[in-house]
LUMTORTI-947892 format. One record per residue (C-alpha): residue number from 1; x, y, z. Coordinates in steps of 0.2 Angstrom, whole numbers, plus 5000, padded with zeros to 4 digits. Example, Ala and Ser with C-alpha at 12.3 -4.5 7.8 and 13.67 -1.06 7.14 Angstrom:
<rs>
<r><num>1</num><px>5062</px><py>4978</py><pz>5039</pz></r>
<r><num>2</num><px>5068</px><py>4995</py><pz>5036</pz></r>
</rs>
This chain:
<rs>
<r><num>1</num><px>5158</px><py>5087</py><pz>4751</pz></r>
<r><num>2</num><px>5145</px><py>5074</py><pz>4748</pz></r>
<r><num>3</num><px>5155</px><py>5062</py><pz>4759</pz></r>
<r><num>4</num><px>5155</px><py>5075</py><pz>4773</pz></r>
<r><num>5</num><px>5136</px><py>5077</py><pz>4771</pz></r>
<r><num>6</num><px>5133</px><py>5058</py><pz>4771</pz></r>
<r><num>7</num><px>5143</px><py>5056</py><pz>4787</pz></r>
<r><num>8</num><px>5134</px><py>5070</py><pz>4795</pz></r>
<r><num>9</num><px>5118</px><py>5062</py><pz>4790</pz></r>
<r><num>10</num><px>5123</px><py>5045</py><pz>4797</pz></r>
<r><num>11</num><px>5128</px><py>5053</py><pz>4813</pz></r>
<r><num>12</num><px>5111</px><py>5062</py><pz>4814</pz></r>
<r><num>13</num><px>5102</px><py>5046</py><pz>4810</pz></r>
<r><num>14</num><px>5112</px><py>5036</py><pz>4823</pz></r>
<r><num>15</num><px>5108</px><py>5050</py><pz>4836</pz></r>
<r><num>16</num><px>5090</px><py>5049</py><pz>4832</pz></r>
<r><num>17</num><px>5090</px><py>5030</py><pz>4834</pz></r>
<r><num>18</num><px>5098</px><py>5031</py><pz>4851</pz></r>
<r><num>19</num><px>5086</px><py>5044</py><pz>4856</pz></r>
<r><num>20</num><px>5071</px><py>5033</py><pz>4850</pz></r>
<r><num>21</num><px>5079</px><py>5018</py><pz>4860</pz></r>
<r><num>22</num><px>5081</px><py>5028</py><pz>4876</pz></r>
<r><num>23</num><px>5063</px><py>5035</py><pz>4874</pz></r>
<r><num>24</num><px>5057</px><py>5017</py><pz>4871</pz></r>
<r><num>25</num><px>5067</px><py>5011</py><pz>4887</pz></r>
<r><num>26</num><px>5059</px><py>5025</py><pz>4897</pz></r>
<r><num>27</num><px>5041</px><py>5020</py><pz>4891</pz></r>
<r><num>28</num><px>5044</px><py>5002</py><pz>4895</pz></r>
<r><num>29</num><px>5051</px><py>5006</py><pz>4912</pz></r>
<r><num>30</num><px>5036</px><py>5018</py><pz>4915</pz></r>
<r><num>31</num><px>5024</px><py>5004</py><pz>4910</pz></r>
<r><num>32</num><px>5032</px><py>4991</py><pz>4921</pz></r>
<r><num>33</num><px>5032</px><py>5003</py><pz>4936</pz></r>
<r><num>34</num><px>5013</px><py>5006</py><pz>4933</pz></r>
<r><num>35</num><px>5010</px><py>4988</py><pz>4932</pz></r>
<r><num>36</num><px>5019</px><py>4985</py><pz>4948</pz></r>
<r><num>37</num><px>5009</px><py>4999</py><pz>4957</pz></r>
<r><num>38</num><px>4993</px><py>4991</py><pz>4951</pz></r>
<r><num>39</num><px>4998</px><py>4974</py><pz>4957</pz></r>
<r><num>40</num><px>5003</px><py>4981</py><pz>4974</pz></r>
<r><num>41</num><px>4986</px><py>4990</py><pz>4976</pz></r>
<r><num>42</num><px>4976</px><py>4974</py><pz>4971</pz></r>
<r><num>43</num><px>4987</px><py>4963</py><pz>4982</pz></r>
<r><num>44</num><px>4984</px><py>4976</py><pz>4997</pz></r>
<r><num>45</num><px>4966</px><py>4977</py><pz>4994</pz></r>
<r><num>46</num><px>4964</px><py>4958</py><pz>4993</pz></r>
<r><num>47</num><px>4975</px><py>4955</py><pz>5008</pz></r>
<r><num>48</num><px>4965</px><py>4968</py><pz>5018</pz></r>
<r><num>49</num><px>4949</px><py>4960</py><pz>5014</pz></r>
<r><num>50</num><px>4956</px><py>4943</py><pz>5020</pz></r>
<r><num>51</num><px>4962</px><py>4950</py><pz>5036</pz></r>
<r><num>52</num><px>4945</px><py>4955</py><pz>5041</pz></r>
<r><num>53</num><px>4937</px><py>4938</py><pz>5039</pz></r>
<r><num>54</num><px>4940</px><py>4922</py><pz>5047</pz></r>
<r><num>55</num><px>4941</px><py>4905</py><pz>5039</pz></r>
<r><num>56</num><px>4922</px><py>4903</py><pz>5038</pz></r>
<r><num>57</num><px>4921</px><py>4921</py><pz>5030</pz></r>
<r><num>58</num><px>4913</px><py>4929</py><pz>5045</pz></r>
<r><num>59</num><px>4920</px><py>4946</py><pz>5050</pz></r>
<r><num>60</num><px>4932</px><py>4947</py><pz>5064</pz></r>
<r><num>61</num><px>4935</px><py>4965</py><pz>5065</pz></r>
<r><num>62</num><px>4922</px><py>4979</py><pz>5067</pz></r>
<r><num>63</num><px>4919</px><py>4992</py><pz>5053</pz></r>
<r><num>64</num><px>4928</px><py>5008</py><pz>5055</pz></r>
<r><num>65</num><px>4917</px><py>5020</py><pz>5065</pz></r>
<r><num>66</num><px>4907</px><py>5006</py><pz>5073</pz></r>
<r><num>67</num><px>4904</px><py>5005</py><pz>5091</pz></r>
<r><num>68</num><px>4916</px><py>4994</py><pz>5101</pz></r>
<r><num>69</num><px>4909</px><py>4980</py><pz>5111</pz></r>
<r><num>70</num><px>4909</px><py>4983</py><pz>5130</pz></r>
<r><num>71</num><px>4922</px><py>4973</py><pz>5140</pz></r>
<r><num>72</num><px>4930</px><py>4972</py><pz>5157</pz></r>
<r><num>73</num><px>4948</px><py>4973</py><pz>5162</pz></r>
<r><num>74</num><px>4956</px><py>4972</py><pz>5179</pz></r>
<r><num>75</num><px>4968</px><py>4987</py><pz>5182</pz></r>
<r><num>76</num><px>4985</px><py>4985</py><pz>5192</pz></r>
<r><num>77</num><px>4976</px><py>4992</py><pz>5207</pz></r>
<r><num>78</num><px>4964</px><py>4977</py><pz>5206</pz></r>
<r><num>79</num><px>4949</px><py>4988</py><pz>5201</pz></r>
<r><num>80</num><px>4938</px><py>4982</py><pz>5187</pz></r>
<r><num>81</num><px>4936</px><py>4994</py><pz>5173</pz></r>
<r><num>82</num><px>4923</px><py>4993</py><pz>5159</pz></r>
<r><num>83</num><px>4924</px><py>5002</py><pz>5142</pz></r>
<r><num>84</num><px>4906</px><py>5008</py><pz>5144</pz></r>
<r><num>85</num><px>4912</px><py>5019</py><pz>5159</pz></r>
<r><num>86</num><px>4921</px><py>5030</py><pz>5147</pz></r>
<r><num>87</num><px>4907</px><py>5032</py><pz>5134</pz></r>
<r><num>88</num><px>4908</px><py>5048</py><pz>5125</pz></r>
<r><num>89</num><px>4926</px><py>5050</py><pz>5129</pz></r>
<r><num>90</num><px>4941</px><py>5046</py><pz>5118</pz></r>
<r><num>91</num><px>4949</px><py>5030</py><pz>5124</pz></r>
<r><num>92</num><px>4965</px><py>5021</py><pz>5118</pz></r>
<r><num>93</num><px>4967</px><py>5003</py><pz>5124</pz></r>
<r><num>94</num><px>4985</px><py>4996</py><pz>5124</pz></r>
<r><num>95</num><px>4988</px><py>4978</py><pz>5128</pz></r>
<r><num>96</num><px>5006</px><py>4975</py><pz>5134</pz></r>
<r><num>97</num><px>5015</px><py>4960</py><pz>5142</pz></r>
<r><num>98</num><px>5033</px><py>4956</py><pz>5147</pz></r>
<r><num>99</num><px>5042</px><py>4941</py><pz>5143</pz></r>
</rs>
């Protein structure tokens, strides 16, 4: 009888150890995933800051919501268009070329 109890106790202890090891693995995996996420956010933030400045540190892109500078383009018809002609209207500018 005592032998059966000790075997049962050993199985319970082994099962408890396995459970603890799995929990530990999940904790480490979660911590690793969290660290990876933080690293990606930091890298993305730093990369985004660098993309908006040139080598001298001057901004090369307007701030979100800032007014776009006026410019002229020649349409296929030969007509010259300026951005200021469309003031107050939504404008989407798409530059395309063929190879």
